[in-house]
Residue, then its C-alpha position, 0 to 999 in steps of 0.5 A: m214139084g213146085d217153083n220154090r215160092l216158099s224157099g227159106k220159109i219154116a211152117i208149123i202145120t197143125g192137124g198135119a196128120s190127115g186131111i187139109g193139114a196133110a195136104t197143106a204140109h205136102r204142098f208147102a214142102q213142094e213149094g220149098a218150105r220146111v214143115l213141122v207136121a204137128d198133130l196129136n197123132l204122132s204116128k200118122a204125123s210121122d207117116v206124113a213127114r216120112d212121105i214128104g222127106e227131109a223137108a218135114i219133121a213130125i211132132e206130137h202137138d196138142v193145140r189146147a195146151p200152151e206148153s205144147w205150143k212152146t215146144v213146137s215153137e222151139r222145135a221150129k227154131d231148129w231150122g231157123l225163124l218161124t215164118t208161117l202158121g197153118i192151123s188145120a187142127g179141128i174137130s166136129v161132132p156129127g149129128s144134131i145140136e140136140d144130141v151134143s153134150i156140153e162136154q163135147f161142145r167145150n171140147i170142140l171150142s177148146i180145139n177149134l177156137e182156143g187152139a187157134f188163139l194159142g197158135c196165133k199167140f205163140a207164132i206171133s211171138a216167134m215171128k216177131e224175130v223175122f219181121 
């Protein structure tokens, strides 16, 4: 268990259903934070939140959608004021750039770039109440 360095913190972790996002959610909770495990895959996000315990909840979240950011930001307020955003949602397309379609490329940009932009936009608004 951690030393509660994040006690009292409330974090949204995108891409929280697997990989770096899941590891981040676990670690933040170990350090005392309450964590919203946010992911498009609610089933896997729920598994991660259940594994963490009462310090976590899962929420279905599409980082490309402003309405989804509003929902997850509001849900964070159930615990108090948002203090932390971990952006781990992201995709890649294996293979050569010559094989990537423009639609695939636009989807990568939408998730990896626009998702990060929207996260910052909505999180900063919520965090202004804290700082």
